[in-house]
C-alpha positions in Angstrom: 50.6 45.3 13.3 50.7 41.5 13.5 47.2 39.9 13.0 45.8 38.7 16.4 48.1 40.7 18.5 46.8 43.0 21.3 47.1 46.5 21.9 47.2 47.5 25.7 46.4 51.0 26.9 48.0 52.2 30.3 47.6 55.4 32.1 46.0 57.1 34.8 42.5 57.0 35.6 40.9 59.8 33.3 43.5 59.5 30.9 41.0 58.3 28.3 41.9 54.7 28.0 38.3 53.4 27.8 37.0 56.3 25.5 40.0 56.1 23.0 40.1 52.3 23.3 36.6 51.9 22.0 37.2 54.3 19.1 40.6 52.5 18.1 38.9 49.0 18.6 36.3 50.2 16.1 38.8 51.9 13.5 41.2 48.8 13.8 38.7 46.0 13.4 39.4 44.7 17.0 37.4 43.6 20.0 37.7 45.9 23.2 38.1 44.7 26.6 38.0 47.1 29.6 39.8 45.1 32.5 38.0 47.2 35.1 34.6 45.9 33.8 35.9 42.3 33.7 37.3 42.7 37.3 33.8 43.8 38.4 31.9 41.2 36.4 34.2 38.3 37.7 34.2 39.6 41.4 30.5 40.8 41.4 31.4 44.1 42.8 32.4 47.6 41.7 35.9 48.4 42.0 35.3 50.9 44.9 33.5 48.2 46.9 36.4 45.7 46.6 38.9 48.6 47.7 36.5 49.6 50.6 35.6 46.2 52.1 39.0 44.4 51.2 41.6 46.9 50.9 44.4 47.8 48.4 46.5 44.8 49.0 43.6 42.4 48.1 42.2 44.5 45.2 45.9 44.5 43.5 45.8 40.5 43.9 42.4 40.3 42.3 43.4 42.5 39.6 46.6 40.8 38.9 44.9 37.3 38.9 42.0 38.3 36.7 44.4 40.5 34.2 47.1 38.0 34.2 44.8 35.2 33.5 42.9 36.9 30.4 43.4 35.0 27.1 42.9 37.5 24.4 43.5 37.8 21.0 43.3 40.8 18.5 41.8 42.9 21.2 42.1 46.5 22.4 42.7 46.1 26.0 42.0 49.3 28.4 43.6 48.6 31.9 43.1 50.1 35.2 45.6 52.8 36.1 46.8 50.5 38.8 47.7 47.5 36.6 51.4 48.8 36.5 52.0 48.0 40.0 52.2 44.4 39.1 55.5 43.3 37.2 53.8 39.9 36.6 50.8 41.3 35.0 52.6 43.7 32.7 55.0 40.9 31.5 52.0 38.9 30.7 50.4 42.0 28.8 53.7 42.5 27.0 53.6 39.0 25.8 50.3 39.4 24.0 51.1 42.6 22.2 52.0 46.3 22.3 51.8 48.6 25.2 50.8 52.2 24.5 50.9 54.7 27.4 48.3 57.5 27.2 50.1 60.4 28.8 48.0 63.5 30.2 49.3 66.3 32.4 48.5 66.1 36.1 46.5 69.3 35.8 44.4 67.7 33.0 43.8 64.6 35.1 42.8 66.5 38.0 40.3 68.5 35.8 38.9 65.2 34.3 38.4 63.3 37.7 35.6 64.8 39.6 34.7 61.4 41.3 38.2 60.4 43.0 36.6 58.8 46.0 33.9 56.7 44.3 36.0 55.8 41.1 37.8 53.0 42.5 41.4 54.6 42.2 44.0 52.5 44.3 45.5 55.2 46.5 47.1 54.5 49.9 45.6 56.3 53.0 47.2 59.8 53.2 48.2 59.9 49.4 47.0 62.7 47.3 45.9 62.3 43.6 49.2 64.2 43.0 51.2 61.5 44.9 49.5 58.8 42.9 50.2 60.6 39.7 54.1 61.0 40.5 54.4 57.3 41.7 52.8 55.8 38.6 54.5 58.2 36.0 57.8 56.1 36.0 56.0 52.9 35.8 53.9 53.8 32.7 57.1 55.0 30.8 59.1 51.8 32.0 56.4 49.3 30.8 55.1 51.2 27.5 56.5 50.6 24.0 55.0 53.9 22.8 53.9 56.9 24.6 51.1 59.3 23.1 50.6 62.6 24.9 47.0 63.2 24.9 47.3 66.6 27.1 45.1 69.2 25.4 44.4 67.2 22.3 41.1 66.1 21.0 40.3 62.4 20.7 40.4 62.3 17.0 44.0 63.5 17.2 45.0 60.8 19.7 43.3 58.2 17.8 45.0 58.9 14.5 48.4 59.1 16.1 47.8 55.7 17.8 46.6 54.1 14.3 49.9 55.7 12.8 52.0 53.9 15.3 50.1 50.5 15.2 50.2 50.6 11.4 54.1 50.9 11.2 55.9 47.7 10.9 
């Protein structure tokens, strides 16, 4: 892994990006940045509040502006699940490092997400969680440099698989 390069984690809400990201950052001696937290700090509101009061389109512009504007080095970056809707943001993230997709089966995502209506998940009116999952899956595949299937695997297993990938020249 080149010194100073970032590692970007993408995947559905509930895939484990924040949980794995913190552990990976610690194991690899990197800083950890959760873009959802950065958005909330810079906007002064929770993600769900932005979505509820301004709508999806405004949220997506805010996410693109903030995430594309990050100047990070040697960071483990956990992104929001909707970041893949912005080609610009994904290209900016790719310029700064490698993108790893944390894949989790729909059934497991459904099991993990007990707070769909308050979690700040970008989904159009009438779209189910399954619709969102099916829509994003090809985007996660398109933008990732490496996919880790985290379905029914322990955190330690996923961490060591990602470290193995990162440490491969």
